[in-house]
N, C-alpha and C positions, 0 to 999 in steps of 0.2 A: 438546630439546623444540621442537616446531614453533612458529614465530613467530606472534603474534597477527595480524600484518599479512597473513598468508596467508589468513586466514578472511574474505574479502570478502563471503561469502554468509551470515555469521553462524556461531554455534557451537551445537551441539546440547546438550541437557541431559545426554546420555550422555557427551559429551566433557568437560563440566564435572565430571561425576561421577568420571571417570577421573583428571582432573588434580588434583582437590581431596581425593578420598577421601570426599566426602559421600555420603549415600544418594541414590538417584535422585530420590526425592520432594523432598528438600531442594534438590538441584541444579535440578530442574524449577521449583520455586517461586522460587528465586533468579533464574532467567532471566526469569520473568514479572514479578518486582518491578523488574528493570532495564528491561524493556519499558514498564512503567507509568511509570517516570521519564522515558522517551523521549517520552511522549505530550505533544503540544502542546495548549494550551488551544483549544477549538473557536472558530472564527470570529475568530481573532486576526489580523484584517486580511484583505482580500479579494485574490484573484488577478487579475492583468491590469490593475491600476490604471494609468491614464495611456495607455490604448490598447494595452496589451500583448497578446500572442498566448497564448491558453489552449487546450490540447488536451484533449479529452474522449474517453474510450474505455472500453469495458467488456470484461471477460474472465471466464472461468469457472475456478474452483479446485476440484479434486477429481478422482477417477479411478474406475476400475472395481473391482468387488469382488475380482476375481482378482489385482489388484495390491496389495491390502491384506494384509500379512503378519501382522496381529495375530491372536491366538488366536480371539477371538470376532468375526471379521470379518463384515461385512454389506455390502450394496450401498452404495456410497459416493455420497452426494448431492453433485451439483455446486453450488457456491455462486457467486453472481454478485458480481463486484467491479467497481467503477467508479473510475476515476482521473482527476483533473484535474491538469494540469501547466502551470504558467506557465513559458514558455520562458526568461524572465529571472528567475525566482524559484523557488518551491518546488512540491512535489507534495502532493496530498491524496487519500487512498484510502478508499473506503467499501464496506462490505458492504451490498448492496441486495437486496430481495426479488424483483425482476423488472426487466425492461428496458422497461417501459411508458413512454409519454411523460410522464405525470405524475410517475413515479419519477425518471427521468433528469433532467428539467428541474427537478424539485423539489430535486435535489442541486446543480445548476449555479446556480440562482437566488441562494441566500444565500451562496455561496462565491466568486462571480465578480463583479467590478465591471462596471457597465453600459457602461463605456467600452471594454471588452475586445473583441478579435476572437476568435471561437470557431472551432476546427478540429475536425471530427468525421468519422466515416465516413458512409455513406449510410443509416444506420439511420433509418427514418421517424419514430422517436420524437424525433429532434432537429429536426424541421421546425418552423419558426416562431421559432427562436432569433434570427433577424435582426431580429425586431420588438422584442426585449428588450435586444439588445446592439448594439454599433457595427456588427458584421458577422458573418456566419456562412458558412463555406466547408465543403463536404463533399467527401471524397475517395472515388472509386470505385476500390477496390483491384483489381477485376477488369479494369480498363482502364488504370489508371496507378498508378505507385508514388509518384512525386513530380511535382507540376505547378508550374511557375514557381518552383521552389526553396522557396517559402514554404508552399504548400498541401500539407500532409502531417500525419500523426499519428505520426511516427517516434519522438518522445520518449516518448509514452504507450505505444507498443508495446514499446520498449526497456525501459521501467520494468516492464511486465508480464512480459517475458522474465526479468528479474532476479528478480522476485518468485517466479515459478514455479521458477526454478533454485534459489533458496534453500530452497524447500519440498521439492522433489524431491531435491536433492543434499545438503542438510544435515539437515533435520528429518524427511524421508521421510513422515511422517504427522502431521497435526494435526486437531483437532476443530473443527467450526464454532463451538462455544461460545467458543473462545479465539482464533479467527481474527483478530478485531479487534486483538489485541495484536501479532500478527505483522505486521499491516499498519502499525501504528504504528512498529515497528522498521524496516521498509523505508522508510517516510517519513523517519525520522530519518537513515538512511544517505544517502538520495538528496539530502535538503536540505542535507547537510553533506559532499557528495562532494568538495568542493574543500578541506575542512579537513584538518588533520593528525590522527593517531590521538589525540594528546594533547588537542587542542582538542575532539574529539568526546567524550572521556572526561570532561573538565571540564563540558561541556554536559549530559551525562547525570547527573552528580553534582548539579549545580545544579538540574536538573529534578526531582530527587527531593523537593525541599523542599515540604512541605505535602501530600504524597501518601502514602497508605497502602493497601496491598493485603492483604486477609485471605485466608488459605488457604480458609476456609469462611465463608459469611455467617452471622453470629451469629443464633441462633434466638430468643433472649430480648431 
């Protein structure tokens, strides 16, 4: 049997079904319950405390209808995802409705400490961050990849590459309704990238305390 250590991009519900003999529905629900246990409490400390560097970047999840192999396939809607990464700490990823200034800066504000230095691309929606934080630097990717070694968003871009690889290579298809749980799973792996498999397992088990995920929302 293939080692768990080989699955750095996660495990699909179909693979769990094959390994355990469960029905696909049971395997799928078990995976989501584990992702629920991986969820960290919101706003549990801010990023960039003490003048740390925080990268902010956005990407799009989703593809074209011709790439959807489901029987009742339809045009796939691209979903916007924003990620904040503290270079000396953790990552936080959010599903957002758009990339307008109020939306992007509305995510950064409550999650990043005012003493932080913010790194972004040249999206106009990030303009004005220097007035709210210690400093703000923008990278123009059409002209430079890395400037002065420090001015870049490579961590955030690498994070998004891993996120998309896990979706395309492992899960193949997921719905917008459940996207936030897959984002929590990626956060969990990134924030414990230096931990052992055993340490990550213990953290996930401990994180299940006090959490309950229902297959359906009760109607009564």
